[in-house]
C-alpha positions in Angstrom: 59.1 87.1 61.8 59.6 87.5 58.1 62.7 85.5 57.0 64.6 85.3 53.7 66.9 82.3 53.2 69.4 82.8 50.3 71.0 79.7 48.7 71.0 76.0 49.4 73.8 73.5 49.3 73.0 70.7 51.8 69.3 70.9 52.7 70.1 73.1 55.7 67.9 75.9 54.6 65.1 73.6 53.5 64.9 71.9 56.8 65.3 75.2 58.7 62.4 76.6 56.7 60.2 73.6 57.6 60.7 74.2 61.3 60.3 78.0 61.1 57.0 77.6 59.2 55.7 75.2 61.9 56.7 77.8 64.5 54.5 80.4 62.7 57.0 82.4 60.7 56.9 83.6 57.1 59.9 82.1 55.2 61.0 82.5 51.6 63.8 80.4 50.2 65.8 81.2 47.0 68.1 78.7 45.5 69.5 77.0 42.4 68.8 73.4 43.4 72.6 72.8 43.7 73.1 70.9 40.4 72.0 67.2 40.4 70.8 67.4 44.0 67.7 69.3 42.9 66.9 70.9 46.3 63.5 72.7 46.2 63.0 76.4 46.7 60.3 79.0 46.5 62.2 80.8 43.8 64.4 78.7 41.5 67.1 81.0 40.0 69.1 78.2 38.3 70.3 78.5 34.7 67.9 77.1 32.1 70.6 77.2 29.5 72.7 74.8 31.5 69.8 72.3 31.5 69.5 72.1 27.7 71.9 69.9 25.8 72.7 72.3 23.0 72.9 75.5 25.0 75.1 73.8 27.6 77.5 72.7 24.9 77.7 76.3 23.6 78.1 77.7 27.1 81.0 75.3 27.9 82.7 76.2 24.6 82.3 80.0 25.4 83.9 79.4 28.8 86.8 77.5 27.3 87.5 80.2 24.7 86.8 83.4 26.7 86.5 82.3 30.4 83.0 83.8 30.4 80.4 81.8 32.3 77.0 82.4 30.7 75.3 80.0 33.1 76.5 82.0 36.1 75.5 85.3 34.4 72.0 83.9 33.8 71.7 83.1 37.5 72.7 86.7 38.3 70.1 88.1 35.9 67.5 85.8 37.5 68.4 87.1 40.9 68.2 90.7 39.8 64.8 90.2 38.3 63.7 88.8 41.7 65.0 91.8 43.8 61.6 93.6 43.9 60.1 90.8 46.0 63.2 90.3 48.2 62.6 93.3 50.4 61.4 94.2 53.9 62.5 91.0 55.5 63.3 91.0 59.3 66.2 88.6 58.8 68.1 87.4 55.7 70.5 84.5 56.0 73.1 83.6 53.3 74.0 79.9 53.1 77.5 80.9 52.1 79.6 83.8 51.0 79.2 82.5 47.5 75.5 81.6 47.9 74.7 81.2 44.2 78.0 80.3 42.5 78.1 83.5 40.4 80.9 86.0 39.7 82.1 87.5 43.0 81.5 91.1 41.8 78.0 90.2 40.6 77.4 88.6 44.0 78.5 91.8 45.7 76.2 93.9 43.5 73.3 91.6 44.4 74.1 91.6 48.1 74.4 95.4 48.2 70.7 95.7 47.3 69.8 92.9 49.7 71.5 94.8 52.5 69.8 98.1 51.5 66.2 96.8 51.4 66.2 94.4 54.3 66.9 94.5 58.1 69.5 92.1 59.6 71.7 89.8 57.4 73.5 86.8 58.8 76.0 84.4 57.2 76.0 80.6 57.7 79.4 79.1 57.9 78.6 75.6 56.6 80.8 75.3 53.5 84.0 76.5 51.8 84.8 80.2 51.9 87.8 82.5 52.1 88.4 82.1 55.8 88.0 78.3 56.1 90.0 77.4 53.1 92.8 79.8 54.3 92.6 78.2 57.7 92.8 74.7 56.2 95.7 75.7 53.9 97.7 76.9 56.9 97.2 73.4 58.5 94.9 74.8 61.1 93.5 71.2 61.6 95.1 67.8 61.7 93.4 67.0 58.3 90.8 68.7 56.2 89.3 68.5 52.7 92.6 69.9 51.4 94.6 67.0 52.7 94.4 64.9 49.5 95.9 67.8 47.5 98.6 68.4 50.1 99.5 64.7 49.8 99.3 64.7 46.0 99.7 68.2 44.4 99.0 66.6 41.0 95.3 66.7 42.0 95.4 70.5 41.6 92.6 70.5 39.0 90.3 68.7 41.4 90.7 71.5 43.9 90.3 74.5 41.7 86.8 75.2 43.2 88.3 75.3 46.7 91.2 77.5 45.9 89.1 80.0 43.9 88.1 81.4 47.4 91.7 82.5 47.9 91.7 84.7 44.8 91.7 88.5 45.2 88.1 88.9 44.0 86.7 86.4 46.5 88.8 88.1 49.2 87.0 91.4 48.2 83.7 89.5 48.5 84.7 88.1 51.9 85.8 91.5 53.3 82.6 93.2 52.0 80.4 90.7 53.8 82.4 90.8 57.0 81.8 94.5 57.2 78.1 94.3 56.4 76.7 91.2 58.1 75.4 91.1 61.7 76.8 87.6 62.5 78.4 84.4 61.3 76.7 81.1 62.4 78.9 77.9 62.1 76.9 74.7 61.6 79.5 72.0 62.6 83.0 71.5 64.0 84.7 71.8 60.6 83.6 75.5 60.5 83.3 76.1 64.3 87.0 75.5 64.8 88.3 77.8 62.0 85.9 80.6 63.2 86.8 80.4 66.9 87.5 83.9 68.1 86.6 85.4 64.7 84.9 88.8 64.7 81.1 88.6 64.6 81.0 84.8 65.0 78.2 83.4 67.3 78.0 80.1 69.0 77.7 77.1 66.7 74.1 76.1 65.8 73.9 72.4 64.7 72.4 71.4 61.4 68.6 71.0 61.7 67.2 67.5 60.9 63.5 66.9 60.4 62.9 64.1 62.8 59.2 64.2 62.1 59.7 63.2 58.5 62.7 60.9 59.0 61.5 57.9 60.9 63.7 55.7 63.1 63.7 52.0 62.4 65.7 49.8 64.6 68.2 47.8 62.5 67.5 44.2 61.7 70.6 42.2 60.9 69.3 38.8 60.1 71.1 38.4 56.8 74.0 40.1 55.2 75.2 43.4 56.5 74.4 46.1 54.0 77.0 48.9 53.5 76.0 52.1 51.6 78.2 54.8 50.1 77.1 57.7 47.9 79.6 58.9 45.4 79.6 62.6 44.5 82.0 63.1 41.6 82.1 66.9 42.2 83.7 66.3 45.6 85.3 62.9 44.9 88.7 63.5 46.6 87.4 66.0 49.3 85.0 63.3 50.5 87.7 60.6 50.5 85.9 58.5 47.8 89.3 57.3 46.5 90.0 55.8 49.9 86.5 54.5 50.6 86.1 52.7 47.2 89.4 50.9 47.6 88.4 49.8 51.1 85.0 48.6 49.9 86.7 46.5 47.1 88.8 44.8 49.8 85.8 44.3 52.0 83.8 42.8 49.1 86.7 40.4 48.3 87.3 39.3 51.9 83.7 39.2 53.2 81.4 38.7 50.2 79.5 36.1 52.2 78.7 38.5 55.0 78.2 41.9 53.3 76.3 43.6 50.5 77.6 46.9 49.2 75.4 49.5 47.6 77.0 52.4 45.7 75.1 55.4 44.4 76.5 58.1 42.2 75.4 61.7 41.7 71.8 61.1 42.4 69.0 63.7 43.1 68.4 64.0 46.8 65.2 62.0 46.9 66.6 59.1 45.0 69.7 59.1 47.1 67.6 58.8 50.3 65.7 55.9 48.9 68.9 54.0 48.0 70.2 53.7 51.5 67.0 52.8 53.3 68.0 49.1 53.6 71.5 49.9 54.7 72.9 49.1 58.1 76.2 50.9 57.7 76.4 54.3 56.0 79.8 55.7 55.0 80.2 59.4 54.5 83.1 61.8 54.2 86.4 61.0 55.8 88.1 64.5 56.0 85.9 65.9 58.6 85.7 66.3 62.4 82.0 65.6 62.7 79.0 64.8 60.5 77.7 66.4 57.4 74.1 66.7 56.5 73.8 63.3 54.8 75.4 61.5 57.7 73.1 63.2 60.2 70.0 62.2 58.2 71.3 58.6 58.1 71.9 58.8 61.9 68.3 60.0 62.3 67.2 56.8 60.6 69.2 54.7 63.0 72.0 53.8 60.7 75.5 53.1 61.9 77.5 55.9 60.3 81.2 55.9 59.6 82.5 59.5 59.2 84.1 62.2 61.3 83.4 61.9 65.0 86.7 63.3 66.4 87.5 64.0 70.1 86.7 67.7 69.5 83.2 66.6 68.5 82.8 64.2 71.4 84.1 66.9 73.9 81.8 69.6 72.5 78.7 67.5 73.0 80.0 65.8 76.2 79.1 62.4 74.7 78.9 59.4 77.0 77.9 56.9 74.2 79.2 56.3 70.7 76.9 57.8 68.2 79.0 57.4 65.1 82.3 55.6 64.2 85.1 58.0 63.7 87.2 57.0 60.7 90.6 58.5 59.8 91.3 59.3 56.2 93.5 56.2 55.5 92.6 52.8 54.1 93.8 50.7 57.0 91.8 52.5 59.6 88.6 52.4 57.6 89.1 48.7 56.7 89.7 47.7 60.3 86.7 49.6 61.6 84.4 48.0 59.1 85.8 44.5 60.0 85.1 45.3 63.7 81.5 46.1 62.9 81.1 43.0 60.7 82.3 40.9 63.6 80.0 42.7 66.1 76.5 43.0 64.5 75.0 44.0 67.9 77.4 47.0 68.0 76.0 48.2 64.7 72.5 48.2 66.2 73.6 49.9 69.4 75.4 52.7 67.6 72.4 53.2 65.3 70.1 53.5 68.3 72.5 55.9 70.1 72.7 58.0 66.9 68.9 58.5 66.7 68.9 59.7 70.4 71.7 62.1 69.6 69.9 63.6 66.7 66.7 64.0 68.7 68.6 65.8 71.5 70.9 68.1 69.5 69.6 68.3 65.9 65.8 68.3 66.2 64.9 70.9 63.6 62.4 72.7 65.8 64.9 73.1 68.6 67.5 74.2 66.1 65.1 76.8 64.6 64.6 78.2 68.1 68.3 78.7 68.4 68.4 80.6 65.1 65.5 82.7 66.2 67.2 83.6 69.4 70.4 84.7 67.6 68.5 86.5 64.8 66.3 88.3 67.4 69.2 89.5 69.5 71.0 92.8 69.5 71.5 94.5 66.1 75.3 94.0 66.5 77.1 91.0 67.7 
């Protein structure tokens, strides 16, 4: 099968490609690297102007004065130049409705040609889009990435990216894609739940994790317990960083003789992975019902991960053992659960071991790729 993967925000498409190639398929990935994360792709369509100090300053000034994004326009032109080679694929998958962060009308114009010169096109539901943000806004879940704004509307500027999806032009993009795509594929509970019963949605396919490259090392807790947290300033509040950092300050003050805390901020993906190799406890996002990509890769390494692991997640996978520590988005809950782990080092090791088994069973990239192939190769209409 000849497969085109458009966009990359979490390493889902990179890992899926690794598995598909092993299974004998031809795969092309087009992406922008997603800012500082620097995810690789076969065709990099990112803005060169944005990477140079002077042109970036000029671009920012133009945007402030005229609301015209020259960086996004450059990405669009890069995509248009690439169109002659993005044809005759059996399957195309979009990572998101807004796969490249460009103007919504430019995105539609690009997609129109993609639909015209390829066979089936699927949409991955693994990030913010019109439907999920609307669902969260209507309090469709007990808490979500919008909860910090709902609790403190003065944070409005921090959520402009999320709320852009509710604007009329993104509604037009959403409606266009819903008419044209073959199916929508959720990747975890935070998107599976909003899309339940939605037209064209297919059963959730878990995020793929390359368990061949990510080695499991049983945790050795002979000294201090090492706690790792990666800070992404672009999603600071949505990830719950404001809560996590306050809690880690308290933990450091109260248990400095027992713990070591490692913080990493806005690092490229490879550097980020290196930073937490020595960690025992890995803290990820709080406003989620199950694990994001970074948390899953940490679980594959056998880390004890504190993140979303709600009852909906446990029920879906019919879990009998604890594979991650579910933490609620409030300081007292996170603080107490870290203390519980500090006082029970063996529990840290047990959860880490359970986590690796869970990843091997449900997130093995080759098994996940087979699920995609089954969906992609099905009927022409869902």
